[in-house]
C-alpha positions in Angstrom: 49.8 65.8 63.3 48.9 68.2 66.0 47.6 71.7 65.2 49.8 74.7 66.2 49.0 76.0 69.7 49.9 78.9 71.9 52.1 78.2 74.9 49.0 78.4 77.1 47.7 75.5 75.1 50.7 73.3 75.6 49.0 71.0 78.0 50.5 68.0 79.9 47.3 66.1 79.2 47.1 66.6 75.4 45.8 63.7 73.5 48.9 63.8 71.3 50.8 62.9 74.5 49.0 59.6 74.7 50.4 57.6 71.7 49.4 54.1 72.6 48.2 51.7 75.2 49.9 48.8 76.9 50.3 47.0 80.1 52.4 48.6 82.9 55.2 46.1 82.6 55.4 46.4 78.8 55.4 49.1 76.2 54.9 52.4 77.9 52.0 54.8 77.5 51.6 58.5 78.4 48.6 57.9 80.7 51.0 56.4 83.2 52.6 59.8 83.4 49.4 61.8 83.4 46.8 59.9 85.5 43.2 60.9 86.0 42.7 63.7 88.4 42.6 62.4 91.9 44.5 59.3 91.1 47.5 60.7 92.9 46.8 61.6 96.5 48.3 64.6 98.3 49.5 66.7 99.8 51.6 64.1 101.6 55.3 64.8 101.9 58.3 62.4 101.8 60.7 62.5 104.7 63.6 64.8 104.3 66.8 63.3 102.9 68.3 64.1 106.3 65.8 61.9 108.1 67.7 59.1 109.9 65.9 56.3 108.0 66.6 58.0 104.7 70.2 58.5 105.6 70.5 54.9 106.6 69.0 53.7 103.3 71.4 56.0 101.3 74.3 54.5 103.2 73.1 51.0 102.5 72.7 51.9 98.8 76.3 53.2 98.7 77.6 50.0 100.2 75.7 47.8 97.8 76.9 50.0 94.9 80.4 48.9 95.6 79.3 45.3 95.0 77.7 46.5 91.7 81.0 48.1 90.6 82.8 44.9 91.5 80.5 42.9 89.3 81.0 45.3 86.4 84.8 45.1 86.8 84.7 41.3 87.0 82.5 40.8 83.9 84.3 43.2 81.7 87.7 41.8 82.7 86.5 38.2 82.1 84.9 38.9 78.8 88.0 40.8 77.6 90.3 37.9 78.7 88.1 35.3 77.0 88.0 37.4 73.8 91.8 37.2 73.7 91.6 33.7 72.5 89.3 34.6 69.6 90.6 37.6 67.5 92.5 40.8 68.1 89.7 43.0 66.9 87.1 41.2 69.1 89.4 41.7 72.1 89.7 45.4 71.2 85.9 45.7 71.0 85.6 44.4 74.5 88.3 46.7 75.7 86.4 49.7 74.1 83.2 48.6 75.8 84.9 48.2 79.2 86.2 51.8 79.0 82.7 53.0 78.3 80.9 51.1 81.1 80.4 53.3 84.1 79.9 57.0 84.9 77.1 58.4 87.0 75.6 54.9 87.5 72.1 56.4 87.9 70.3 53.2 86.8 72.1 50.8 89.2 71.5 53.3 92.0 67.7 53.2 91.3 67.6 49.4 91.2 69.5 49.1 94.4 67.5 51.8 96.2 64.2 50.2 95.2 65.4 46.8 96.2 66.7 47.8 99.6 63.9 50.3 100.2 61.3 47.6 99.8 63.0 45.2 102.2 65.5 43.3 100.0 68.6 42.0 101.7 70.6 39.9 99.1 73.3 42.2 97.9 74.8 39.6 95.5 71.4 39.3 93.7 70.8 42.9 93.4 74.4 43.6 92.3 73.9 41.5 89.2 70.6 42.9 88.3 71.8 46.5 88.9 74.9 45.9 86.9 72.7 44.7 84.0 71.0 48.1 84.0 74.3 49.8 83.5 75.5 47.5 80.8 72.2 48.0 79.0 72.7 51.8 79.3 76.2 51.3 77.7 74.6 49.5 74.8 72.0 52.3 74.3 74.8 54.9 74.3 76.9 53.0 71.8 73.9 52.7 69.4 72.7 56.2 70.0 76.2 57.6 69.2 76.2 55.6 66.0 72.9 57.1 64.9 74.0 60.6 65.8 77.4 60.1 64.1 79.2 61.0 67.4 82.6 59.4 68.1 83.4 61.0 71.4 81.7 60.2 74.7 82.6 61.9 78.0 85.5 63.6 76.3 87.2 60.4 75.0 86.7 58.3 71.9 83.7 56.0 72.1 83.5 52.5 70.6 83.1 53.8 67.0 85.8 56.5 67.6 88.3 54.0 69.0 87.6 51.6 66.1 88.2 54.4 63.6 91.6 55.2 65.1 92.7 51.6 64.8 91.3 51.2 61.3 93.0 54.4 60.1 96.3 53.3 61.6 95.9 50.1 59.5 95.4 52.0 56.3 91.6 51.9 55.9 90.0 54.8 54.1 86.9 56.0 52.3 83.7 54.0 52.2 85.4 50.9 53.5 86.5 52.8 56.6 83.1 54.2 57.2 81.4 50.8 56.9 83.9 49.2 59.3 83.3 52.0 61.9 79.6 51.5 61.7 80.0 47.8 62.1 82.1 48.2 65.2 79.5 50.4 66.8 76.6 48.2 65.9 78.3 45.0 67.0 79.6 46.6 70.2 76.1 47.7 71.2 74.8 44.2 70.5 77.5 42.7 72.7 76.5 44.9 75.6 72.8 44.0 75.2 73.8 40.3 75.3 75.9 40.9 78.4 73.0 42.7 80.1 70.8 39.6 79.7 73.7 37.4 80.8 74.0 39.3 84.0 70.4 38.8 84.8 70.7 35.1 83.9 73.6 34.8 86.4 71.8 36.5 89.3 71.3 34.1 92.2 67.5 34.5 92.3 64.4 32.3 92.0 63.9 31.2 88.4 60.4 32.7 88.3 61.7 36.0 89.4 64.5 35.8 86.9 62.0 35.3 84.1 60.1 38.4 85.1 63.4 40.4 85.2 64.4 39.2 81.8 60.9 40.2 80.4 61.3 43.6 82.0 64.6 44.1 80.3 63.3 42.9 76.9 60.3 45.2 77.2 62.5 48.1 78.1 64.7 47.6 75.1 61.6 47.3 72.8 60.2 50.5 74.2 63.5 52.4 73.8 63.8 51.2 70.2 60.3 52.7 69.6 61.4 56.0 71.1 64.7 56.0 69.2 62.9 55.4 65.9 60.4 58.3 66.7 63.4 60.5 67.5 65.2 59.6 64.2 62.0 60.1 62.2 61.3 63.4 63.9 63.9 65.0 61.6 61.5 64.5 58.8 58.8 66.6 60.5 58.4 70.3 61.5 59.3 70.8 65.2 55.8 71.8 66.1 54.5 68.5 64.7 56.7 66.1 66.7 55.3 64.4 69.8 58.4 65.2 71.8 56.9 64.0 75.1 56.4 60.5 73.5 60.1 60.5 72.5 61.2 61.5 75.9 59.0 58.9 77.6 59.8 56.0 75.3 63.4 56.7 74.5 64.7 57.8 77.9 62.3 57.6 80.8 61.3 53.9 80.6 64.8 52.3 80.5 66.5 55.0 82.5 64.0 55.2 85.4 61.0 52.9 85.0 62.8 49.6 84.3 65.6 50.0 87.0 63.1 50.9 89.7 60.7 48.1 88.6 63.6 45.6 88.6 64.5 46.4 92.1 60.9 46.1 93.2 60.4 42.8 91.5 63.6 41.4 93.0 62.4 42.6 96.5 59.2 40.6 96.1 56.9 43.6 95.8 53.3 43.1 94.7 52.2 44.0 91.2 50.6 47.3 92.3 53.8 48.5 94.0 55.9 47.5 91.0 53.5 49.4 88.6 53.4 52.4 90.9 57.2 52.6 91.2 57.5 52.4 87.4 55.1 55.3 87.1 57.2 57.3 89.6 60.3 56.5 87.5 58.7 57.3 84.2 57.3 60.6 85.3 60.6 61.5 86.8 62.4 60.4 83.7 60.4 62.7 81.4 61.0 65.6 83.8 64.7 64.8 83.8 64.8 64.8 79.9 62.9 68.2 79.8 65.4 69.7 82.2 68.3 68.1 80.3 67.1 69.7 77.0 66.8 73.0 78.8 70.4 72.7 80.0 71.4 71.9 76.4 70.4 75.4 75.4 70.6 77.5 78.6 73.1 75.7 80.8 76.6 76.5 81.8 78.9 74.1 79.8 81.6 74.4 82.5 79.1 72.9 85.0 77.0 70.5 82.9 79.7 69.3 80.4 77.0 69.9 77.7 77.4 72.2 74.7 74.8 74.9 74.4 75.2 75.0 70.7 75.0 71.3 69.5 71.3 70.7 70.1 70.4 74.0 68.3 72.8 73.2 65.4 71.3 69.8 65.0 67.8 71.1 65.2 67.0 68.6 67.9 63.3 68.1 68.2 62.6 68.9 71.9 59.6 69.9 73.9 61.3 73.3 74.3 61.6 73.8 70.6 58.1 72.4 69.9 56.5 74.8 72.4 58.4 77.8 70.9 57.2 77.0 67.4 53.7 76.6 68.6 53.6 79.9 70.3 55.9 82.0 68.0 54.8 85.0 65.9 55.6 84.9 62.2 58.7 87.0 62.9 59.9 84.7 65.7 59.4 81.7 63.4 61.6 83.4 60.9 64.3 83.7 63.5 64.0 80.0 64.4 63.9 78.9 60.8 67.0 80.9 59.9 69.1 79.7 62.8 68.0 76.3 64.3 69.3 73.3 62.4 72.3 75.1 60.9 75.7 73.6 61.5 77.4 77.0 61.4 75.3 78.5 64.2 77.4 80.7 66.4 76.9 82.1 69.9 75.3 85.3 68.6 72.8 83.2 66.7 72.2 81.0 69.7 71.5 84.0 71.8 68.8 85.1 69.3 67.2 81.7 69.5 67.3 81.7 73.3 65.6 85.1 73.3 62.7 83.6 71.2 62.5 80.6 73.6 62.1 83.0 76.5 59.8 85.5 74.8 57.3 82.9 73.6 57.0 81.4 77.1 58.3 78.1 75.7 61.1 77.8 78.3 58.8 78.6 81.2 56.1 76.2 80.0 58.6 73.4 79.5 60.2 73.8 83.0 56.8 74.1 84.5 55.9 70.8 82.9 59.0 69.3 84.4 58.0 70.5 87.8 54.5 69.2 87.4 55.9 65.7 86.6 58.4 65.9 89.4 55.5 66.7 91.8 53.5 63.8 90.6 56.4 61.5 91.0 56.9 62.8 94.5 53.2 62.5 95.4 52.8 59.0 94.0 56.0 57.8 95.8 54.8 59.0 99.2 51.5 57.1 98.9 52.9 53.8 97.5 56.3 53.0 98.9 57.9 53.0 102.4 58.8 56.4 103.7 62.6 55.9 103.6 62.4 55.0 99.9 60.0 57.9 99.2 62.5 60.3 100.9 65.4 58.9 98.9 63.5 59.4 95.7 62.5 62.9 96.9 66.2 63.7 97.1 66.7 62.4 93.6 63.9 64.6 92.4 65.8 67.6 93.8 69.1 66.5 92.4 67.9 65.8 88.9 65.0 68.1 88.2 66.3 70.9 90.5 69.1 71.5 87.9 66.6 73.5 85.9 66.0 75.8 88.9 69.6 76.8 88.9 69.2 78.3 85.4 65.8 80.0 85.7 65.8 80.9 89.3 62.7 79.0 90.4 62.3 76.0 92.7 60.7 72.6 92.1 57.3 72.5 93.8 56.4 69.4 95.7 60.0 68.1 96.0 61.6 66.9 99.2 63.4 69.2 101.6 67.0 70.1 101.2 69.3 67.2 100.7 70.6 64.6 98.2 69.2 61.5 96.7 71.3 58.9 94.9 74.1 61.2 94.2 74.1 59.6 90.8 
């Protein structure tokens, strides 16, 4: 376990932030996020998102995304139709999954952008691979909701919630009902994982490339499971003792940003160095995104973000924000956190007291500064390793995703691209 530290000591290069070693295409490691000094060259800048070449790439991505959406519609319709000949509950499970597929479509956007930005031209091929990223995301959401005992997603019943409604209508109750709900969520997520691999298998690509794509997907799943397990086990430890950066990296950044970008690069025929660099860009950006997302879960505007500003605090979610606060808190401030965080009956008045501690300890500023540092590194690495239009496109994405934190604390993201939009995902 890591010793308690002040907020000045919460370093982005802490040894606790380097939990393991592995190859760039496999299990993730923190030294991909925090390279040796000088490894990332600067101060180069990506083209503005308004640059004609960046605009053209964004338009091409938008056109290809329509093909991705068509693949998703086709596969969910086909699977649901095929299930009709098996059993009513199996059909219902596919219907539930079909309703949950889709949303911001961030991961497919990243795959398509990397592919087209590195010279790829086969829209049919990238549509299948990009669709696989979205279906895998659906699987992760289904299983994550199950672990969190959540039965609503995007304001509507998720797979487990839909199953519960049907089971209750059929008279199920008690332990039998709960077991059946868990089974539906577990099996639904498994189905989505299988379908993600099926989409890659069906992609019209060279068999050798397909093998690499399958391995990437498998490695991404394994890494995410490692992060999910760390996240679940974190509830057994004090907030200051949890390696929250490892959780963000392994659970979110790799499969959300690293794998989709890497898949697009592999499909485009990029060399190993470019694939590895693009994954590093994605993973650094992914951790930055998670840090900002955690901040919005406490300080954001629910009307804008769609996120509650009480649920993470009521859960006692182990985040870098909370970890930094505990590390820097005075005994009196720790008493406030202990009395309020992790209590299901926390109200807005109590949440305001917690927010005050997060601000007073410098934890919030330190966490958002870390997000900005990671965003800058993602930007700087992109402009030195990928073609300018793709670097500009990713620069717009940095602004869209990480810049959300600037809206709540009044500061900008250093090193990001000029005004404009990236994926719009």
